[in-house]
N, C-alpha and C positions, 0 to 999 in steps of 0.2 A: 755447203762444198767440204769433201771431206780432209780429214788429217792430212791424209798422202793420195799424191794425183799428179798424172803426166809422166809416168813410169810405170810397169808392173812386178808389182815386191807380193812375194809369196814371204808369208810370215812362218816361221818353223818352229813354233813355240808358241801356242794358246790353249787354255783350262777352261773346261768347268768349275765350277766354283761347287763341290757333292754337299747333301745336305745328309744328315747323319742314315738315315736310311736307305743311301744311292743303291748298296749293290741286293738289300730284300726282293727292292718292288721282282728284279730280271734273276736270280737263282732260283734255280730247280730246285720242286717242290719239298726235298728231303732235305734241302741247304738248306729251306729259311729260318728256320728254328734255331738254327748252327751259328750263323753269320750275325757277331752283336753288330751295337751302331759306329757306323762310321766316325774314329775322332774326329772330331776337327777343334781344329785350333779357336784357345777363343771361347769354347765355348763346352760347356760342362756336360758331362753325358746323362742323358736320357731330357736334355732341357734343348726344344728347340722351338722355341719361339722368337727366337729372329728370326727365325727364315720367314712365318709369319710377316713378321713386321715389313722385313722387306720385299717379299713379295709384294702387299697394302703399297709399298712405294713406285714399285714397276706397274701398279694402277690408277696410280694419278695423275693425273693429266698435266697435272702441274708440273710433278717429275718428271713426265716423259716429252715433255713442251723441254727441259734443259737436255735431253737428251743429245744432242750433237755437237751443245755448248761445252760438254763435260767427260765426251766422250772418255780423253785420256784421264781428265781426272778422278773420274771413279772406280774405284778399286774391289776387288771382293766382291762381295753378295751382291756389294751398292754398283754395279759396273754392271752396264745395259748387254743385255744379253748372259748373262754371266751362271745365269743356274735358269733361267724359263728359257728353255732352247725354243719356244717360239717367237722369242725377241732375236736372238743370234742373229739371222740374216739382217736385221736393218744396224745391229753393231758391227758389220760388216761394212754394210754400205758406208756405214758413218766412219770409219777406218778405213777405205779405200786398199784394199788387201784382197789381191784376186783369190785367196787361198788361205783356210790357215790349222797349219797340224795342231790335232787339239787332244791333250791330254787330261788323266784326272790331277788333281792339285793335294788332296790326302791319301790318296791310295797306294801308294807306291811302298810306303813303308807295311803294309798287311799283308800286301800281296809277296812280298820278300821275306816276310818272315815267313809268312807261310810257307813260299815255298822254300827254304831251310829248316820249314816242322819236320815234324816227325808224321803227320798224316797226309800227305799227299790227292787221299780224296778230299779233303778242306781245299790245299793249296789248287787243284784244278777245277774243282768247284768253285771259287771265289774268284780264281780268274776266268770262268767260263762269265759265272754273270758281271763284271766288270768289264768282260770286253759287249757283252750287249748290250748293257747301261750305257757306253758310249757311241758305239753304234747308233742308238736310239735318239740322245741329244744329239748325233749330227748327222741324221737322215733326213732334215728339216730343210736342208741348203745343198748345194752339192759338192759348193766352195770349202764345206768344214769336212776336214780326211781326220775321219777316226782314226786314232790309234790303242791298238790293243795289244791283249799280255800273255807273255805267252810262254810258264813257267819248266824249265829245261831242266826240272830232277830225273822226269823216266822217259827214258827214249823213244817212248810208242806214244806214250801222253802230249810230250811236248809237238811229235808231229800231227795227233790228231788235231789237239785245239787253236795249232797253228791253221790248219785243214778250217777249221771252224771260223777264227776272226778274219780270214780272209772269204766264206763265206757272206758271211756277214756285211763283209764292204768294209772292215778294216782295209786304211789305206797306209798303214803300214805297226811292224810286228815288233814289240817292247818287251825286251828280255833285262835279268838284274845284269847292275857293272858284277856285282859279286858274285863269286865262284859257285857254285854247287857244290853239296857238298858232299859228294862221290864219284866225281870227274871232272874234268878238266871241260870249259864250253867250249874246247878244241875237238873233241871227242868226237870221234869219226860218228859214233850211233847218233850227233846229233847233223846229221850230213842232209836229213831225209827235211827239218826243217828249214836249214837254209838252201834246199834245194826246191822247196814249194813258195818259198818267197824268192826265190830268183825266177820261177818260172811263171807265177803271177805279176812281178814287175814291181814286188813292193820290198822297201826299203826295211831293214832290221837296226831296231832304234838303242840305243842309252839314253836315257834319264836321270835325274838328279832326284836323290832319294829309293835308288834301288844298289847303292854300295853297301846295303849291310851297315856295320858301326864304323866311320869314318877315324873316330879313334879313342882312344882309352878318356872313360871321364875323369879320367885322374888329371888330363893333360889342366882338367877346371881346379881341380884342389888345387888354389895355386896360396890360399893363405892372406888373400886380396877380398874386397866385396867383389859380391856378382856383377857379372856383364849382363847388364839386358842386349834381345838379341837387336836382328834390323828390323822387328817388328816393335816393341819396344817391351817385350816379353823376354820368357825364356824356352820356349818351344820350340822354333824353328834352327837357324845359326845366327854365330860370330866370326870375326874374324880368325877365332882358331880352327873352327869346324871353316869354314871357308877356304882354307890355304889348303882343305885336308880334301877337298869337293872330285878334284881330278883325278885320287889316282885309280879307282879302283877301274873307272876305263883302262883307263892308259895300262896296266899290268892287263884284263882282259882282253880288250884289242889290239897290244902287242902278241900274247899268246897265240889270238886265231892269225893274228898274219905269222906269225914265223912258223907255227907248226900248218900252214897252206890250204886255211880254210878259203878267204880272197882267193888261192887262185884256182882252189877243185870249181871255186862259183863267181866265175871274173865280171858275170855278168852281175851280181851281188852289190849292193848299196848297203852304206852302213852310218849313222848319224848319228855322232855324239850331241844330244840337245841339253842345254842348260846343265854347261858343266865348265862354262868357260870357252878362254882358248890361247895361252897368255902361255900354255903349257907346252901345244901346239908344236914350236920351234924346233925345241929342247927335244923334246918327246921325240920327232921325226930323227934329229940325229945322232938320239940316241941308240937307237931303233938301226940304223945306220953300222953304228960301234957295233955292236951286238953284233949284226952280221959281217961285221971284218973279223971282230976276235973269235968267234966261232965260226967260221966257215969252213976252215981244216978238217976242221972234225966231227961236224955236225953235218949229215947226209938231207939232212929239214930244209937246213936255211942256201945247201948246194942246187935243191931245189925247187927255190924259187927265182917264177918270172921274168923278180925285176928284186931294184935295189927296195928295205921296206919301204924308203921316203916314197916312190913312184908309186908304189902298190895304195898306199896313203893318198897321194893326190888321185890316184885314180877313180878309188871305191869309197875314200871315206867322205864325212861330210863334218864340218864341225859348228855352231853358231857362239860366236865368242858373246861376253856382256856389254852390254851397251856403255859401261864404267872404265871397259879396256879400250888399252890402243887397238882399231882394230885393223886402221891402216901396216899398221909396224906389224902386227901377224901376219897380214895379208905378203907382208912384202917379206914376211921368212918363211912364209912355208910356202906359200904356190898362191898364185886366185884361182887353182881351181877349185879350195878346198872349205874354205868359210859362208857360212850363212846371213842373213838377218830376221831376227829373231824378237816380238815385241813382249816377251810371255805374258801378254794380256788376260784377264784383267788384276796380272797381281802386284804388288804396289815393288816390288823389284825391277817391275820392268821400266820405273818413272815414268814422265808423266810425258819426255820425250824421246823416246829412242830412236827415230830415224835422222833430230835436229842433232843428237849427242853421236852417233855414226857419221851422220855426213862432217864434218871435224875432224872425225880421225882419218877417217879414208878421204880429205882432201888432198893429200899428196898422189893416188893413184890413177889410174889414167877410165876414163869412162868406161871400157870392153874391160877392165876388172871391177868397176863399181857396178857397172848393168853384170856380172858373175853373181856378187856376195847378193842384190836384191836380187834376183830371177834365176839366171843359167844353171846356178849351180841345186839353188830348189828342184829345177826342171830336170838337170840330169838325179839327182837325190830319190826322186818320187816315181820319174819314168814313168808308163802309158797313164798315170790313173788319171794323172792330169790331163794328157790330150784324149784320152776316153770322156773328161769332164768336160773337154774343149773353155780350160782353164789355164794357157800355155800363154806365152806372152803375142801369141800370132792371131788366137783363139779370144782370151778373154775379154769377159766384158767391163770388169771393173780395171779402170788403171791407175797406179800409183807413179809417187816421186818422192826423192825425198830431196828433192831441191831446193823446192821451198820451206823444210821444219829445218832453220837458219838456230832454236833459240831451244832450250831447254836448262 
């Protein structure tokens, strides 16, 4: 019996666990020697014996015999299908999700730093290698929806690489939430990127890790003993980092809405993934407040097709964390916006995200829960799910939250 069954559930956030050389095999020949090994948390540079050890585990019949029983217990490279692409379809069967958006795990910071650096040949070459790699990983099963990366630093190159990513079969285009160095993310020079996404019926998405430096490191110079991060080390994030996670997408997306990007491309959908959603209701109110305060003097606000909060409900979709009160978020932002996500196979997703979401969604109607688990994702992703037979009416894999009552 799969982890989830009985209702169609789409997973808006899952990951491949990259190996240190994940980029290099897919880079253009003139780029391969320029790309250093990908930094992988807990692994020293140049030390990849752990990959061999985990590969041995995934080939061990005794270990594989426990795949089903431990599908939500194993995390990171230990998880089924986490880095061996041929095993990911089995993981999806055991999870019971109709589809998964698939993001990288460790590459976002490298991609963002390159995009905001001085060598754009390197930045776009790195993005191209990333997109080929994630598309290859997802090629084994139509339920796996690859997320490509589009650096916004250069207008023409951004348009070109967006087209390349779509041609590779990427189901979504990820952009950094950190503002480009020399122009706004709402600059009309980027309209060709949004036009390509809208024409293809593919969303643009933000993901944690693309916001640049979230806060000054001086916040941690407090004269107190160091605080371990979520994983017990010091490399990822702690409570103070966590508080800063939503600010870059809040500012970037607000700018795009106010400057009319979503009005110029009314069929474009935008996803804010793995950045929580407790901020969402207040941010929507702040957008409306800004529109009211500056309406008299700003023609761009006067030209908006609707109140900013209504534009959000029309075109923006956001994933709460399982530990947040998703029911409260939906009640205060509207049933159109929020999405289910598992964060498979990361530790942060927990052992039973369905159970945690179910508890917080209990006050909602069945129609609102259906939106959360299925309909809002199908709206975000557009025709790619229809093309692959993955909508609620056609998906061969059904899943439910009703049986997930503990976590």
